[in-house]
N, C-alpha and C positions, 0 to 999 in steps of 0.2 A: 504494500500500500504506500503511495507516494505521500511524503511528509508535507503537511500544509502548516506553515508557521503563522501565528497570529501577530498582530501589530505589537510592537515593543519587544518581541522575542529577538535576542541577539542575531539570529540567523534569518530574520524576516526580510531585511533588505529594503523595505519601504521607508519613506520619509516619516519621521516621528511627528505625530499630531499633538497639538497643544489644546485642542478643543474638539469635541464630538457631540453630535446630537444624541438624544436618547436612542433613536432608531439605529444610528450608526454604531453606537456602543453595543447594543444588543446583537446586531448582525456580526460584529467583530468578535464579541465574547458571549456566545449564546449560553454557555454553561462551563462548569469546571471540567477539566480533563487532564490528559498527560502533560499539557504545556501551559495550563492556566489554573490559578487558584484565587478564589475570592476571600477577602478578610474584611468583616464589617468594622472591627476595631483595630487597635494597634498593639496587640499582645506581642511583646518582643520574643517570647519563647516560641510562639506559634509561627511567627514570621521566620525566625531562624531555622525551624524545622523544615518549612517549605523551601527555603533557600538551599539548605543542605540536600534535600531530596532532589530538587531540580539540578543542582550541580552534579550529582551522581547519576543523572539520567541524560536527557537531551536538552537540558536548560528549560527555562520557562519564565512566566510572568506572574508575580504576586500583585494583585490589585487590592489596595486598601481603600475601604469606604464602600464596599459592595457586599451585599448579603449573599448567603449561600445559594439563593435562587436567582441571583443576577440583578437584583434591584439596587440602583445607585442611591446610597444614602449620603455619601460624602464623608470626608474625614478632615479634622483640623489638627495638624501636627504641632501648632503653637510656634512660639518664637524660636525655640531651640530643638523642636521635635525631630527635624531631619538630622541634626547632629547626633541626637541620642539613638536614632535609628541606625545611622552609620556606625556608631560605636558598638551597637548590639551585633550588627553583622560582622564587625571586625573581630568579635570574640569567637566567631566560628573558625575552626581550624581548616586551612587550605580551601576556603570557599572559592568557587569559580568566579570569573570576571562578572562584576555586577555594577549596576548604575541605578540611580533613583530619578524618576521623571514625574513631573506634575501634569495632570490632565484635567480639564474642566468639562463636565458633562451636564448640560442644562443648568449651569450656574453652580454646580456642586463640584468640589475638588476630589479627584481620585488620585492616589499616589500609586504609580506603577514601578515596581522593583524588577528590573530586568536582570535575570540570572543566566549566565552562560554555562555551558557544559565544561567540567574540569577535564582537561585532556590527559594529565598525568596524575597518578595517585587518586585520592578521593577526599571528599569533605567530611568533617565530623563536627558534631555539636561540642560545646565546651565540656559536656559531661562524658564525651567519648562515644556517644551513640552515633551509629551510621544509618542514614535513611536514604531510600531510593524511591523516586516517583514511579508509581504504578497505577495507571488509569487516573482516577481523580483522588488518589490517596497517597499519603506519605508513609511508605512501608518501612518499618524498623527491621533491619537485617540482623539475624542472630544465627549462631551455630553454623550448619552446613551452608546456608544461604550466604552468610557473611564470608565464609571461606571461599566459596565460588566467586563472589564479587571481588574479593581482594586478588584472587588469582587472575581474573580478567583484567584488573586494573594495572597489575604490576608486571605481567608477562611482557617481555620485550620481543615482539614478533618480527619476523623477517619482512612482513608487509610494510613496516615503517622504515626499513633500511634505505639509505639513499642509493640511487643508481648513478651512472656517470652522465646522465642526460640533463641538460638545462631546460628551462621552460620553453625555449623556442622550438623544442622537438614535439610539443603538444600538437595533436591534430585538431584544428579548429572545429571541425564537424563533431568530433567526439567530445570536445569541450562543451559544445552546445548540448549534446545528449546528456552529459553528466550534470550540467547546470539545470536542465529540465527535470531530471530525476530528483535532484536535491532542492528544486524550486528556488534556484538562485536567479535573480533578475540580472541577466548579463547581456551586453550588446553582442550582436552577431559579428563574425569575423575573427581576426586574430585575438588571442587572449588579452583582455583588458586588465588594468591594474586592480579593479575590484574583484575580478575573477581570481587573479593570482593571490589576493588576500584570502579569499575563501578556500582556495586549494591549500594554502599554508595552514589555515585554521583547522581544516578537516584532516590533514595528514597526507594529502596527495603530493604536496611539495614539502621538502625538508631542507633546512639550512645546513650546509656542509662546508665549513671553512671559508671558501672564497665566493660563496653565493648559493642560490637555491638549486636544488636538484630534484628531479622526479623521484619519489619513493617507489618501492616495488609496487605498491597499490596504485600509485599514479600511473606507472608504466602499463599496468594491466588494464586500465580503463581509458587511458588517453593516448595510446600509441596504436597505429593501424595494425602493427604486427609486433607484439611484445616479445616474440621469440628472438628477435634480433639482439636482445640484451639479457634475456632471462632463461635461456636454455630451451626447455620444452613446456612452456606454460599454455598448452593447448590440449585438445581432445583428439584422440585417435579411436577410430571405430573399425573393428574387424568382424567380418561376416564369415561364419562357418556353416557349411552344409551339414545335413544330418549325418552323424557318425564320422565326419572328416576330422583329421588331425591338424590339417593346415587350413588357413583361411583362404577364401577365394576372392575376397574384395576387401580393400582397405581404403579408408578416407580420413583426411585430417581436417580439423576445424580450428582455424586460427583467428586472430583478431582480438579485439577487446572482449572481456569476459561475457558481457551481456549478449553479444552477437554470437560468440562461439557456442554458448549454451543453447540458444534458440535454434541455431542451424543444426546442431547435433541432434536435438530432439526431433526436428522435422525429418532428418535423414533416417534415424532409427525407426520412427513410426512408418515412414514410407517403405522401408525394407520389410518391416513386419507385415505390412498390408492391413486391411481391415475387413470385417465381415459386413456384407451388404444385406440389410434386412428390410423387407417391406411390411409395414403394419398398415393394412388397408391400402390407402393411396399414398401414404407417407413413406419416404425413403430414408433409412437411418444407416449411417456409417459408424460402426463400432470399432474403435481402435483395439487391437489385440492386447494392448497394454494401456491403461488410462494415462492420458497425456500428463495430468497433474502429478502422477506418481513418478513417471520417467523424468519429467522436468526437475522435480525436487531432488531425485537421486543424482542427476548430473550437476545441478546447481550446488548441492552439498559437496560433491566430489571436487568441483572446481574451487569453491570458496574455502573449504576446510583442508585442502591438501597442503603439504609442506612445499614452500617455495625456497627452502634453504638450498645452498649449493649441492649438498649431498643428495637431494632429490630432484635437482633441476634437470637432470638428464632423462627423466621419465615424464611422460605425458599421462593425463587421465586416460585410462584405457576402458573401452566399452566393447564387450564381445556379444555378438548376436548369434545365439544358438537356436536350434530348432525348437527347444522347449523352454528357453529362458534368455534373459538379458542380464549380463553381469557388468557392473560398474566398479572399477578399481581406482582408488584415489591414492597417490603416492604419499607416504608418511603415515606413521601409526597414530593412535589416538592421543590427544593432548594429555598432559599430566593431570591426574586426578579423575579421569574418565575411564570407565570400564564398559564392556559390552552390556552388562546387565543394567547399567545406569544410563545408557546412551540416550534413551528417550526422556529421562528424568532430569538430567543435569545439562546445562548449556555453558560450556567453557570453550568457546570458539577459538581456534588457532589464529584466525585472521578476522578480527572484529570489524575493521573498516570494509573489507571485501564483502562479507555477508550482509553488513548493514546497507551497503550500496545496492546490492542485488535486491534487497527488500524494497528499496526506494524505486528501483526499476520495475517492481512487481513480478520479479522472476523467482524469488525465494520467499518462504514463509517466515513469520516472526520467530524469535528464539524459542526453542522448546516445542514448536508446533509441527515442524517438518516431518519428523519420523512418525508422529501420531497421525498426521494427515495421510502419509503413505499407507500406513496400516489400515486406516479407516476406509480409504478408497479401494484398496484391494479387497477388503472384506465386503464392501458394498457390491462389488462386482463378482462376489463369490469366488475370488481367486486366493491363492495361497499367500500368507503374509510375507513381506520382504524378509530375507535372511541376511543378517549382518555378521561379518567375520573380520577379525583384525589381528595383526601381528606387529612387530616392530617396524616393518617397512611399508605397510599399506592398510587401508580399510576398504572392505569389499561389501557391496550389497548385491544380492541375487534376487531378481524378480522373475518368478515362474510365470510362464504363459499358460493359458487354458483356464477355464472356469467350470464350476459345477453346473452352471446354467448354460443352456444352448443359446446361440446368438439371438434368436427371436425372444427368448425368455429374458435375456439381459436388456434388450430394447424395451420390452414391455415393463420390466421393473423400473427402468430409468424413467420412462414416461409416466408411470403411475406414481412413483415416489416423489416426483417433482411437481405433482398436481396439488391443488387445494383439496381440503377434506370434503368439499362439496361433490367431488367426483368429476368435475369438469376437466378433462384431460387436455394438456397442452403439449405441442411438439417440444422436444427437448433434445439437446445435443447429447447423445448417449455415449459418446466416447469417454466422458468423465462424469461419473455419477456423484451426486451428493452435495456437499456444502456442510460436511459433518465433522465433528471434532470430539465426540464423546464415546465413540465405539458402538453405540446402540443401533445405528442405522444399518450396519452390516448384518446384525442379528435379525433385525426386523425384515430385511430383504429376504433372508433365508426362510423365515416363517411365512412371509407373504407368498413366496414362490411355491411353497408346499401347499398352501390353501388354494392358490390359483391352478395348481395341477389337479384339483378336484378333491383334495383331502378335507375331511371334517376334523378340525383340530380340537384337542383337549389339552389341559394343562400338562398331563402326563406325556402326551405326544410331543409337546414343545420341549419338555425337560429332556427327553431322549434326543430330540433333534439338535438341540443346542448344548447339551451336556451342562445344564444349569440346575439350580434348585427351584423349588416351587415359587418362591417370591419373584425371581427373575423371569421365569416363564410367564407368570401372571402379568408382570409389568410389560413384557413384550406384546402379549395379546391385547392388553388394554391400550397401549400406544397405537396399535393398528386400528383398534376399534374406535378410539377417540378421533383418529384422523379420517374415519369414514371408509377405511379400506377393507375391514372385515365386519361381519355382523355377529353379535353374540346371541345365542339361543339358550335360554335357561339361565339359572343362577347357581351360585355356590359351587360345590364339587361336581354338579351335573352339567355345568356350562359347557357348551360347544361353540365353535366359531367356524363360519363359512365365508366365502367371498361375498363382499357387499353387493347387494342387488344391482346398483348402478354400474358395476363392473362386469356383470354377467352379460355375455353376448358381445362385449367389446373385444377387439382383437387382443388376444392374450395367449399364454402358453398352450391352452387347450382349444383355442379358437381356430376355425377353418381359414380365417383370413391371414393368419400368421404363417409366413413361409419364407425361407431363404430365397433371395433372387437367383435365377438361373444364370450363371456366368456365360454359358454358351449363347443364350439368347441376347444377353447384353453385348457380346462380341459381334453377333450378327447385326444387331442394330447399329453398331459402330461401323461395320463394313458397308452398310447401306449409305453411310455418310461419306465414305471415301476409303483411302488406304488405311490399313490397320497395322500397327506395330506392337511389339511386346510392351513397350512403354505405355502406349495408348490404352492397351488392355488393363495394365496395372492401375492406371489413373482412373479408368472407368469402373473397375470392379473391386479394387482393393486387394487383388491377389498379389503374391510375390512373383518374382521372375520365373521360377520353375513352375509354379502352379499355372501361371498365365500361358507358358509354353505348352503345358499339358493340354489345356483347353484348346489352344490353336491347333495342335497336332491332331486332336480328336475331330475337330471340324474339318481339317484337311482330309483325314482318313474317311470321313463320311461324305466327302465330295461337296461340302457346303462352302468351303473356301479353297483358294489356290495360293500356294506359296511362291513368292518371287524373291530373288536375291539370295545371298548367302550370309551366314554368321550374323554380325551386328547389322548388316545391311538388309536383312530379311524384312519383307512386308507381306501382307496378305490382302487378297481382293476377292470379290465375288466371282464365281466362274463365268468366263466369257464376257467379263466386263471390259470396257475400253481400256481400263487401267492395266488389265492383265497382260497386255502385250507390250507394255513399256519396259 
């Protein structure tokens, strides 16, 4: 999600206002949140807590004279009130950069305390307490949370190390992309002084003796080909045919991180192909691996890999196998992280890299990525991702294949994305969900069972999901409350069937659910003109070998004629004018 900075935030970049109307203030500060806190009074302790919390997160704005629900009451600091406020903030240990600004709203004075993010170390209250802004709260860090926080703050990562490149090596187009992701208001063209200041503040530029140099992170986002200075900071993809020991295709994806990730995702999904399903008159293309899962796996591998010289000779490696996709990231797990805690603790090796990918909308927030991958695989009734790690690498294996047939997956996606009223809407079924608590995958499994014609009981669901009575009851009630199943009876005698408004709608048992015939799709393509293997793959979602199998079958049946050889082969209708070319 792209960061949007409010007025007075140190990273906002807009001119500071000295007066706002009530409507303008409400539009700018609609509520408290990760970057804004309201304070009706001038409690020095509460103000110090908010300043510490903002310093240890992404910075923020404390607005004095505003109630918790955003009503401007105004505040009077008195003759020496601002001095006392500054002295109070001065007692905070290692507070981030901060400034005090006065604002008039409809004749009432509001005091805005602008607090910047502390780049090195962390801020503490005079008592020694450490707080971090989370949502609209100032969270006190204790125990393991505090240990993880300190580890993140004091680790000196390779991403911050200087390269030999000066700012004039920056690609202006990429600078514009980065500015857009971080929401910096920067003029187009060559890097401007204000952009250079922001790159320094964020860590993309570092001072190194005789001037500024691009950091490793800066090179990875601001150079057209970072491989020129950083070894192999790119993605390699290898395709293996079923049972083959050697790969038969290899591709490299270079460039800035955000581009190489998206290009690698597109390539892998294209190689895997998709299942083409018709639900009534609607055509659905189901990726054989959910895009959101693959993208998160590759983004994590790129952002969390080691860029140290010892790992620079290796690229992120992706293997496409007949039954799985394997993503290998150079470098072991960061200190303090083990496989069993991988989804619970977030101690990223490259904080700036992963943060920037989040701003580009390519990676999930800290601690959510692995859970999202597991949830989406479960919702597609696919095996959970398997993680392995040693001293040299971290690997995630994504198994292909689902317990549900393609028409069933399409129906589930369409149904689970609908309102409880039962009004079904078309849905992109390559990625199901919008889920983060793990229940949606279990609900999909239960819904599929009832859609196949089963009448469910609590005992049936317990055996199906391997859960206790309470969890089985909760799953059935969720589906009932969403209007997807109907309950008959009560208590221990309750049974559940498919909701009446879904009966007769295209579904797992419906006559209208059928896989599209790839042969007929190819014949329709042939009636449009020349047919190539690539055109068949694009039309049907088949991989190269499967597309060739369909073409050969049509040639053997006399429905198509082959012309050309090897890569130059194409296919035409028999006796068509094109056949003699």
